[in-house]
KEFI-800289 format. One line per 4 residues: number of its first residue (from 0); for each residue x, y, z of N, C-alpha, C. Coordinates in steps of 0.02 Angstrom, whole numbers, plus 32768, in hexadecimal, padded with zeros to 4 digits. Example, Ala and Ser with C-alpha at 12.3 -4.5 7.8 and 13.67 -1.06 7.14 Angstrom:
<recs>
0> 8294/7EE4/8186/8267/7F1F/8186/8294/7F5B/8186 | 8282/7F90/8162/82AC/7FCB/8165/8285/8002/818A .
</recs>
This chain:
<recs>
0> 7E06/8016/7EC8/7DFB/8008/7F0F/7DCB/7FCE/7F1C | 7D96/7FC9/7EF4/7D65/7F94/7F00/7D85/7F50/7EF6 | 7DAF/7F49/7EC3/7DD1/7F09/7EB7/7DFF/7EF7/7EF0 | 7E24/7F28/7F09/7E50/7F1B/7F41/7E28/7F08/7F7F .
4> 7DF0/7F28/7F8B/7DC6/7F17/7FC4/7DAF/7ECF/7FBF | 7D9E/7EB8/7F84/7D8B/7E73/7F79/7DC5/7E43/7F88 | 7E01/7E55/7F71/7E3C/7E2C/7F7E/7E4A/7E27/7FC9 | 7E40/7E5D/7FED/7E4F/7E5D/8035/7E1E/7E32/805D .
8> 7DE5/7E23/8040/7DB3/7DF9/8062/7DCB/7DB1/8069 | 7DF9/7D9B/803E/7E14/7D57/8041/7E5A/7D5B/805F | 7E5E/7D51/80A0/7E9D/7D5A/80C4/7ED5/7D30/80A8 | 7EC5/7CF5/808E/7EF9/7CC9/8073/7F19/7CE5/8034 .
12> 7EF4/7D0D/800F/7F0E/7D28/7FD0/7F19/7D73/7FD2 | 7F0D/7D92/800B/7F11/7DDB/8011/7F58/7DF3/8007 | 7F61/7E28/7FE1/7FA3/7E45/7FD9/7FB8/7E6C/8017 | 7FF8/7E78/801E/8011/7EA3/8052/8006/7EEB/803B .
16> 7FE8/7F15/8065/7FDC/7F5B/8054/8013/7F84/8075 | 8038/7FA8/804D/806D/7FD4/8067/8058/801C/805A | 804D/8040/8090/8036/8086/808D/8074/80B2/8091 | 8082/80D9/805D/80BF/8101/805B/80B2/814B/806C .
20> 8078/8159/808B/806A/819E/80A1/808F/81AC/80E2 | 8089/81E9/80F9/80A7/81FC/8139/807A/81E6/8173 | 8096/81E2/81AE/806F/81D0/81E9/8037/8202/81F5 | 8043/8242/81E8/800F/8275/81F0/7FD5/826A/81C0 .
24> 7FE4/8257/8182/7FAE/8249/8152/7F83/820F/8169 | 7FA4/81DB/8182/7F7F/81A1/819B/7F55/81B5/81D6 | 7F70/81DD/8203/7F4C/81F3/823E/7F0E/821B/822B | 7F15/8247/81F9/7EDE/8273/81E5/7EA8/8251/81BB .
28> 7EBD/8223/8190/7E8E/8205/8160/7E7D/81BC/8172 | 7EAB/819A/8191/7EA3/8153/819F/7EC7/812A/816B | 7EC6/80E9/8174/7EE9/80BD/8145/7EBF/807E/8139 | 7ED2/805A/8107/7EB1/801B/80F7/7EC5/7FE8/812D .
32> 7E94/7FC6/8149/7EA0/7F97/817F/7ED7/7F65/816C | 7F07/7F5E/8199/7F3D/7F2E/818F/7F78/7F48/8168 | 7F74/7F87/8151/7FAC/7FA2/8129/7FE8/7FAF/8156 | 8022/7FAD/8136/8061/7FBA/8158/8078/8000/8144 .
36> 8084/802A/8175/809B/806E/8167/80E7/806F/815D | 80FB/8083/8121/8141/808C/8110/8145/80CB/80E5 | 814D/8105/8105/814F/8143/80DD/8182/813D/80A5 | 8170/8157/806B/8199/814F/802F/81E1/8167/803A .
40> 81EA/819B/8062/822E/81B5/806E/8257/8185/8098 | 8237/8156/80B9/8259/8125/80E3/8257/80DE/80C7 | 8242/80D7/8088/8238/8095/806B/8275/8069/8070 | 82AF/8082/805B/82EC/8059/805A/8302/8045/80A0 .
44> 82F4/806E/80D2/8307/805E/8116/82D8/802B/8136 | 829F/801E/8117/826C/7FF3/8135/8259/7FB7/810A | 8286/7FA0/80E1/8277/7F66/80B8/8268/7F28/80E2 | 827E/7F29/8121/8270/7EF1/814E/8225/7EEB/815F .
48> 81FF/7F20/8151/81B6/7F1E/815E/8190/7EFF/8123 | 81B4/7EF2/80ED/8195/7ED4/80B2/81A0/7E89/80B2 | 8178/7E64/808B/8182/7E1C/8089/81C8/7E0A/8072 | 81E4/7DD6/808F/8226/7DBD/807A/8222/7D9F/8034 .
52> 81E8/7D81/8026/81DB/7D63/7FE4/81CE/7D9A/7FB2 | 81FC/7DA3/7F84/81F5/7DDA/7F54/81C1/7DCC/7F1E | 81A1/7D92/7F21/816A/7D84/7EF2/8126/7D8E/7F14 | 8126/7D9F/7F54/80E7/7DAA/7F79/80C1/7DE5/7F5B .
56> 807F/7DE1/7F5D/8055/7E17/7F44/8057/7E52/7F73 | 8068/7E8C/7F57/806D/7ECB/7F7E/8046/7F00/7F58 | 801D/7F25/7F7D/7FFB/7F60/7F61/8013/7F9D/7F87 | 802C/7FCD/7F62/8044/800C/7F7F/800B/803E/7F7D .
60> 8005/8064/7FB2/7FD3/8099/7FB2/7FEF/80D9/7FD0 | 7FD8/8110/7FB8/7FE9/8152/7FD3/7FA8/817A/7FD1 | 7FAC/81BA/7FCE/7F6E/81E2/7FCC/7F4C/81DE/7F88 | 7F72/81E7/7F53/7F54/81EB/7F11/7F6F/81B9/7EDE .
64> 7FA7/819A/7EED/7FC6/816B/7EBE/8009/8181/7EA6 | 801A/81C1/7EAF/805A/81DC/7E96/8096/81BE/7EBA | 8099/81C5/7EFC/80D1/81A8/7F22/80D1/815D/7F1E | 8095/8140/7F1A/8090/80F8/7F14/80B0/80DF/7ED4 .
68> 80A9/8105/7E9F/80C9/80F3/7E5F/8115/80F2/7E65 | 8130/8123/7E87/8179/8124/7E92/818F/80E9/7EBC | 816A/80DB/7EF2/817B/80A3/7F1E/8176/8061/7EF9 | 8143/8059/7ED0/813A/801C/7EA9/8176/8012/7E7B .
72> 818A/8045/7E57/81C4/803F/7E2B/8204/802E/7E51 | 820C/804E/7E8B/8248/8041/7EB4/824A/7FF8/7ECA | 8211/7FDF/7EE1/8210/7F99/7EF7/821B/7F69/7EBE | 81FF/7F78/7E84/820C/7F4E/7E4A/8256/7F4F/7E38 .
76> 8275/7F88/7E3C/82BD/7F8D/7E2E/82E6/7F66/7E62 | 82C9/7F5B/7E9D/82EA/7F36/7ED2/82D9/7EEB/7ECF | 82B6/7ED6/7E9C/82AA/7E8E/7E92/8265/7E76/7EA3 | 823A/7EA0/7EBE/81F5/7E8C/7ECC/81CF/7E86/7E8A .
80> 81AE/7E4E/7E7F/8190/7E41/7E3D/8145/7E46/7E3B | 8124/7E4B/7E74/80DB/7E4C/7E76/80C3/7E89/7E9D | 80D8/7EC4/7E86/80C8/7F03/7EA8/809B/7F2C/7E7B | 8067/7F48/7E98/803D/7F76/7E71/8029/7FB1/7E9D .
84> 8011/7FE5/7E7D/7FFE/8023/7E9F/7FB3/802A/7E9E | 7F95/803B/7ED7/7F4D/8046/7ED9/7F3C/8086/7EB3 | 7F19/807E/7E7C/7F05/80B8/7E54/7EDA/80E9/7E7C | 7EF0/8126/7E7F/7ECC/8159/7EA5/7EDB/815A/7EEF .
88> 7F01/8128/7F06/7F17/8126/7F4C/7EDE/8124/7F7E | 7EEE/8138/7FBB/7EBE/8138/7FF1/7E85/8168/7FE2 | 7E93/819D/7FBD/7E5D/81CC/7FAB/7E26/81A7/7F84 | 7E3A/817C/7F56/7E08/8156/7F2F/7DE6/8123/7F5B .
92> 7E0B/8105/7F89/7DEF/80D4/7FB8/7DB7/80F5/7FE2 | 7DC6/8130/7FFC/7D96/8154/8025/7D5A/816B/7FFA | 7D68/8183/7FBE/7D32/8199/7F91/7D03/815F/7F7F | 7D1E/8122/7F7E/7CF5/80E7/7F71/7CD0/80D0/7FB0 .
96> 7CD7/80F6/7FE6/7CB7/80E8/8025/7CCC/80A5/8043 | 7D0B/8094/8039/7D27/8058/8057/7D44/8069/809B | 7D48/8039/80C8/7D5B/8049/810E/7DA5/8059/8117 | 7DB0/8087/8145/7DF5/8097/815B/7DF6/8091/81A7 .
100> 7E32/8086/81C1/7E3B/8085/820A/7E67/80C0/821D | 7E5A/80DB/8257/7E82/8114/8270/7EA6/8100/82AF .
</recs>
């Protein structure tokens, strides 16, 4: 989380954050500022919310990293080449006392 927070400070180099949790999870816990909500069960229906450039930096996040891992693999199988999963997800982000928006 700390490394991602540092990356987000440089808007020109910041990755796109794709949050694959449910809307209720985001409402209850909050999300990383600027993240795009695309619940994992709706990922294929919402590819238009992702960068058109399949080489763009994307970080997937969920609550703990589990769903994010599935989403990361799915996007890689769909041709995205610069996708990674936030280790520990939003839970780790919050535990590191990094900011969330509600």
